C-alpha positions as CSV (number, residue, x, y, z in Angstrom):
1,M,165.5,-157.9,124.0
2,S,166.1,-161.6,123.6
3,A,167.1,-161.9,127.3
4,E,164.1,-160.0,128.4
5,F,161.8,-162.3,126.3
6,W,163.2,-165.5,127.9
7,S,163.0,-163.9,131.3
8,S,159.3,-163.5,130.8
9,F,159.0,-167.3,131.0
10,S,161.4,-167.7,134.0
11,E,161.0,-164.9,136.5
12,P,158.4,-165.7,139.2
13,G,156.7,-162.3,138.9
14,I,156.3,-162.7,135.2
15,R,155.0,-166.3,135.5
16,F,152.3,-164.8,137.8
17,V,151.4,-162.3,135.1
18,W,151.1,-165.2,132.6
19,G,149.0,-167.1,135.0
20,I,146.5,-164.2,135.4
21,A,146.3,-163.8,131.6
22,G,145.5,-167.5,131.4
23,V,142.7,-167.3,134.0
24,L,141.2,-164.3,132.2
25,L,141.4,-166.1,128.9
26,I,139.6,-169.2,130.3
27,L,136.9,-167.0,131.7
28,I,136.4,-165.3,128.3
29,V,136.2,-168.6,126.5
30,L,133.6,-170.0,129.0
31,A,131.6,-166.8,128.7
32,S,131.6,-167.0,124.9
33,K,130.6,-170.7,125.0
34,F,127.7,-170.3,127.4
35,A,126.5,-166.9,126.1
36,P,122.9,-166.8,124.7
37,E,122.5,-167.2,121.0
38,T,122.5,-164.0,119.1
39,V,120.3,-165.5,116.4
40,D,116.6,-166.1,117.1
41,P,116.4,-169.9,117.3
42,V,112.8,-169.9,116.2
43,R,113.7,-167.8,113.1
44,G,116.7,-169.9,112.3
45,S,114.6,-173.1,112.6
46,G,112.0,-171.5,110.2
47,F,114.8,-170.7,107.7
48,R,116.1,-174.3,107.9
49,H,112.6,-175.6,107.1
50,I,112.3,-173.2,104.1
51,V,115.6,-174.4,102.7
52,Y,114.8,-178.1,103.3
53,E,111.4,-177.8,101.6
54,A,112.9,-176.1,98.6
55,T,116.1,-178.0,98.1
56,G,116.1,-181.1,100.4
57,I,119.4,-179.8,101.9
58,H,119.7,-180.0,105.7
59,C,121.5,-177.1,107.3
60,P,123.3,-178.3,110.4
61,N,125.2,-176.0,112.7
62,R,128.5,-175.1,111.3
63,R,131.4,-177.2,112.7
64,V,134.3,-175.4,114.3
65,V,137.6,-175.2,112.5
66,L,140.1,-175.9,115.2
67,W,143.1,-174.0,114.0
68,T,141.2,-170.7,113.6
69,V,140.0,-171.1,117.3
70,L,143.6,-171.7,118.4
71,V,144.9,-168.7,116.5
72,S,142.2,-166.6,118.1
73,V,142.9,-167.9,121.6
74,F,146.6,-167.3,121.0
75,S,146.0,-163.7,119.9
76,L,143.8,-163.0,122.9
77,A,146.4,-164.5,125.2
78,C,149.2,-162.4,123.8
79,F,147.1,-159.2,124.2
80,L,146.2,-160.1,127.8
81,A,149.7,-161.1,128.7
82,G,151.2,-157.9,127.1
83,L,148.7,-155.7,128.8
84,I,149.2,-157.2,132.3
85,L,153.0,-157.3,131.8
86,N,153.0,-153.6,131.1
87,I,150.8,-152.8,134.1
88,E,153.1,-154.9,136.4
89,R,156.1,-153.1,135.3
90,I,154.5,-149.7,135.7
91,R,153.2,-150.6,139.1
92,H,156.7,-151.3,140.2
93,R,157.9,-148.0,138.7
94,H,160.0,-149.7,135.9
95,E,160.0,-148.7,132.3
96,Q,157.3,-150.3,130.1
97,S,158.1,-153.7,128.9
98,I,159.3,-154.1,125.2
99,V,158.1,-157.7,125.4
100,G,154.7,-156.5,126.6
101,W,154.3,-154.2,123.6
102,L,155.5,-156.9,121.2
103,L,152.9,-159.2,122.5
104,I,150.2,-156.5,122.1
105,A,151.4,-155.7,118.6
106,T,151.3,-159.5,117.7
107,S,147.8,-159.8,119.0
108,L,146.6,-156.7,117.0
109,L,148.3,-158.0,113.8
110,I,146.7,-161.4,114.1
111,A,143.2,-159.8,114.7
112,I,143.6,-157.6,111.7
113,L,144.6,-160.5,109.5
114,M,141.8,-162.7,110.7
115,A,139.2,-159.9,110.3
116,N,140.1,-159.3,106.7
117,L,140.8,-163.0,105.8
118,R,137.5,-163.7,104.0
119,T,137.3,-160.5,102.2
120,R,140.8,-160.5,101.0
121,A,140.5,-164.2,99.9
122,C,137.3,-163.5,97.9
123,V,139.0,-160.6,96.2
124,W,142.0,-162.9,95.5
125,I,139.7,-165.4,93.8
126,Y,137.6,-162.7,92.0
127,H,140.7,-161.2,90.3
128,K,141.1,-164.4,88.5
129,L,137.5,-164.6,87.6
130,L,137.3,-161.0,86.1
131,P,139.1,-161.9,82.9
132,G,137.6,-165.4,82.7
133,D,140.6,-167.3,84.1
134,Y,138.4,-170.1,85.5
135,D,141.3,-172.5,86.2
136,G,143.0,-169.9,88.3
137,A,139.9,-169.0,90.2
138,L,139.2,-172.7,90.9
139,Y,142.8,-173.3,92.0
140,R,142.6,-170.4,94.4
141,S,139.2,-171.4,95.8
142,D,140.2,-175.0,96.2
143,L,143.4,-173.9,98.1
144,L,141.3,-171.9,100.5
145,I,138.7,-174.6,101.0
146,R,141.5,-177.0,101.8
147,W,142.5,-174.7,104.7
148,L,139.0,-173.5,105.7
149,P,136.6,-176.2,104.6
150,E,133.8,-175.0,106.7
151,T,133.8,-171.4,105.4
152,P,130.6,-171.1,103.2
153,I,131.9,-168.0,101.1
154,F,134.8,-170.0,99.7
155,H,132.4,-172.8,98.5
156,F,130.2,-170.0,97.0
157,M,133.1,-168.5,95.1
158,R,134.0,-171.9,93.8
159,G,130.5,-172.4,92.6
160,T,130.4,-169.1,90.9
161,A,133.7,-169.9,89.0
162,L,132.2,-173.3,88.0
163,H,128.9,-171.7,86.9
164,Y,130.6,-169.2,84.6
165,A,133.0,-171.9,83.3
166,G,130.0,-174.0,82.3
167,R,130.6,-176.8,84.7
168,L,127.0,-176.8,85.9
169,R,126.7,-180.0,87.8
170,E,129.9,-179.2,89.8
171,A,128.6,-175.7,90.4
172,E,125.3,-177.1,91.7
173,Q,127.2,-179.2,94.2
174,S,129.3,-176.2,95.4
175,F,126.2,-174.1,95.9
176,C,124.6,-176.9,97.8
177,D,127.7,-177.1,100.0
178,T,127.5,-173.4,100.6
179,I,124.0,-173.7,101.7
180,E,124.7,-176.7,103.9
181,K,127.7,-175.0,105.7
182,G,126.1,-171.6,105.9
183,H,124.6,-170.2,109.1
184,V,120.8,-169.9,108.6
185,R,120.2,-166.3,109.6
186,A,119.0,-163.1,108.1
187,G,121.7,-161.2,106.1
188,A,123.8,-164.3,105.7
189,I,125.0,-165.8,102.4
190,L,122.1,-168.2,102.3
191,P,119.7,-166.1,100.0
192,V,122.5,-165.4,97.6
193,A,123.5,-169.1,97.4
194,L,119.9,-170.2,96.9
195,T,119.6,-167.7,94.0
196,S,122.9,-168.8,92.5
197,L,121.8,-172.4,92.8
198,G,118.5,-171.4,91.1
199,H,120.3,-170.0,88.0
200,V,122.4,-173.1,87.7
201,L,119.2,-175.2,87.8
202,L,117.7,-173.1,85.1
203,H,120.6,-173.8,82.8
204,L,120.2,-177.5,83.6
205,G,116.5,-177.2,82.6
206,R,115.1,-178.1,86.0
207,F,112.7,-175.2,86.2
208,D,110.6,-176.4,89.1
209,R,113.5,-176.8,91.4
210,A,115.0,-173.5,90.2
211,T,111.7,-171.7,91.0
212,A,111.6,-173.4,94.4
213,A,115.1,-172.2,95.2
214,F,114.3,-168.6,94.1
215,E,111.1,-168.6,96.2
216,A,113.0,-169.9,99.2
217,S,115.5,-167.1,98.8
218,N,112.6,-164.5,98.5
219,K,111.0,-165.9,101.8
220,I,114.2,-165.6,103.7
221,A,115.2,-162.1,102.3
222,P,112.0,-160.5,100.8
223,R,113.9,-157.4,99.7
224,Y,116.7,-159.3,98.0
225,A,116.6,-158.2,94.3
226,G,118.4,-161.3,93.0
227,A,115.6,-163.7,94.0
228,L,112.9,-161.6,92.3
229,N,115.1,-161.4,89.2
230,G,115.6,-165.1,89.3
231,L,111.8,-165.7,89.5
232,A,111.4,-163.4,86.5
233,E,114.1,-165.2,84.5
234,S,112.5,-168.6,85.3
235,L,109.2,-167.4,83.7
236,L,111.0,-165.9,80.7
237,R,113.0,-169.0,80.0
238,Q,109.8,-170.9,79.9
239,G,108.0,-168.3,77.8
240,Q,105.3,-167.8,80.5
241,Q,103.5,-164.9,82.1
242,P,105.6,-161.9,80.7
243,Q,103.5,-159.4,82.6
244,R,104.3,-161.1,85.9
245,A,107.9,-161.4,84.9
246,L,108.0,-157.6,84.1
247,L,106.5,-156.9,87.5
248,L,109.0,-159.1,89.3
249,V,112.0,-157.6,87.5
250,D,110.7,-154.0,88.0
251,N,110.5,-154.8,91.7
252,A,114.0,-156.2,91.6
253,L,115.3,-153.1,89.9
254,K,113.6,-150.9,92.6
255,Y,115.3,-152.8,95.4
256,Q,118.6,-152.8,93.6
257,Q,118.4,-149.0,93.0
258,D,117.5,-148.4,96.7
259,N,120.7,-150.2,97.7
260,P,123.6,-148.2,96.0
261,R,126.3,-150.4,97.6
262,G,124.7,-153.5,96.3
263,R,124.2,-151.9,92.9
264,N,127.8,-150.9,92.6
265,L,129.2,-154.3,93.8
266,N,126.9,-156.3,91.6
267,R,126.7,-154.2,88.4
268,H,126.6,-157.4,86.2
269,N,123.4,-158.5,88.0
270,F,122.0,-155.0,87.6
271,A,122.7,-155.2,83.9
272,N,121.0,-158.6,83.6
273,M,117.9,-157.3,85.3
274,W,117.6,-154.7,82.5
275,A,118.1,-157.4,79.9
276,H,115.3,-159.5,81.5
277,R,113.1,-156.4,81.5
278,A,113.8,-156.1,77.8
279,Q,112.8,-159.7,77.2
280,A,109.5,-159.3,79.1
281,L,108.7,-156.0,77.2
282,A,109.5,-157.8,73.9
283,M,107.2,-160.6,74.7
284,L,104.5,-158.1,75.4
285,G,105.0,-156.4,72.1
286,R,106.4,-153.2,73.6
287,R,109.4,-153.0,71.3
288,D,110.4,-149.3,71.8
289,E,110.6,-149.8,75.6
290,A,112.4,-153.1,75.1
291,A,115.0,-151.5,72.8
292,S,115.5,-148.8,75.5
293,A,116.0,-151.4,78.2
294,I,118.6,-153.2,76.1
295,E,120.5,-149.9,75.7
296,T,120.5,-149.5,79.4
297,A,121.7,-153.1,80.0
298,S,124.6,-152.5,77.6
299,H,125.9,-149.6,79.7
300,V,125.3,-150.4,83.4
301,G,127.4,-153.5,83.5
302,D,130.9,-153.9,85.0
303,P,133.3,-153.4,82.1
304,G,136.1,-155.3,83.9
305,F,134.0,-158.4,84.5
306,L,134.2,-160.2,81.1
307,P,132.0,-163.2,82.0
308,G,129.3,-160.8,83.4
309,L,129.4,-158.8,80.3
310,A,129.0,-161.9,78.1
311,A,126.0,-163.0,80.2
312,T,124.3,-159.6,79.6
313,C,125.1,-159.8,75.8
314,W,123.6,-163.2,75.6
315,R,120.4,-162.1,77.4
316,C,120.1,-159.0,75.2
317,G,120.5,-161.2,72.2
318,L,117.6,-163.2,73.4
319,A,115.5,-160.0,73.7
320,F,116.4,-158.9,70.2
321,R,115.4,-162.4,69.0
322,L,112.1,-162.1,70.6
323,M,111.6,-158.9,68.6
324,N,112.5,-160.8,65.4
325,Q,115.6,-158.6,65.0
326,E,118.0,-161.4,64.1
327,E,120.9,-159.2,62.9
328,A,121.0,-157.2,66.2
329,A,120.6,-160.5,68.1
330,A,123.5,-162.0,66.2
331,E,125.7,-159.0,67.0
332,Q,125.0,-159.5,70.7
333,F,125.7,-163.1,70.5
334,R,129.0,-162.5,68.7
335,K,130.0,-160.1,71.4
336,A,129.4,-162.7,74.0
337,T,131.6,-165.3,72.3
338,E,134.4,-162.7,72.0
339,L,134.2,-161.7,75.6
340,D,134.0,-165.2,77.1
341,P,135.0,-167.8,74.5
342,R,135.8,-170.5,77.1
343,G,132.8,-169.8,79.4
344,L,129.2,-170.8,79.7
345,Y,127.7,-167.6,78.2
346,G,130.2,-167.7,75.3
347,E,129.1,-171.2,74.5
348,L,125.4,-170.4,74.9
349,A,125.9,-167.4,72.5
350,A,127.7,-169.6,70.0
351,S,124.9,-172.2,70.1
352,A,122.4,-169.3,69.6
353,L,124.4,-168.1,66.6
354,R,124.3,-171.6,65.0
355,E,120.5,-171.5,65.4
356,S,120.2,-168.0,63.8
357,P,118.0,-168.2,60.6
358,S,120.1,-165.4,58.9
359,L,123.3,-167.3,59.6
360,I,121.8,-170.6,58.3
361,E,120.6,-168.9,55.1
362,S,124.0,-167.3,54.5
363,Q,125.8,-170.7,54.9
364,G,123.2,-172.3,52.6
């Protein structure tokens, strides 16, 4: 096999095969380079304008990561060379080439690895985030960003870890990096990144900018439930327009329920929507409905995602507090601190417990 492999670089007939593969590869590269854009340029320009107006972030075209291009070119060259090598051997009535099949197998293996790289990498980070291991999640996201600095999803995962860890200003920068590096097109990561940025800005008390980010997300993806939920939370956090907040969160729940895949993948967001619904109902004085919404929020979350459960408990605690049920609120806050003692929502819950009138009276 080794002799056959080296002969593939020395025999005149085989060199001819490699030459044909190289010519075909060049033609494919040129075709892909000068092919028309698949994204409507007018629509893309409109999205860029929406993002810039809301955040001040300019969205240039994504830069090419050289090594990924080289790997893709190498994979394609292996496939073409293996295919032509086998055809050449069959044409001359020889047995099929072992080297040819090895080249084809190599190209297929590289293609499979490259196709699943982003998904597998995100799952790799998420496994650290599930139990609240923020240092581990950040280490893995930083490692991937070092290798693929222009990949928006890795910046997004880093921002998510920083958000739940309570490092809000760093999370804001990571989400801004996600937006800057992301392709501005429908169905891309952009609406999700804008919504995540909005939630960070809410925690930083910058309500106007947070609302602008949510509205921009809603303009780009009108049926994205996260943007509507963010707009509802912005109103609730400011104690404004509970009826409008209820309408927004009900629409968010409808869109989320209409998308079973999104509902199952983002169970913590689904639970938070129910908690926001409870807050709006509590502000409107509809206590029985609010209590029912809290019950639903407590059961629909992802039991394996501890930071997400803590976030829902904190929000449910706020809903109980709006109904003047301090004991029930304190119970939710205590759950949040137990679930995520080192994270943002554990700290917010601990702060809420310190402000609890019943707790202050018992200490007095």
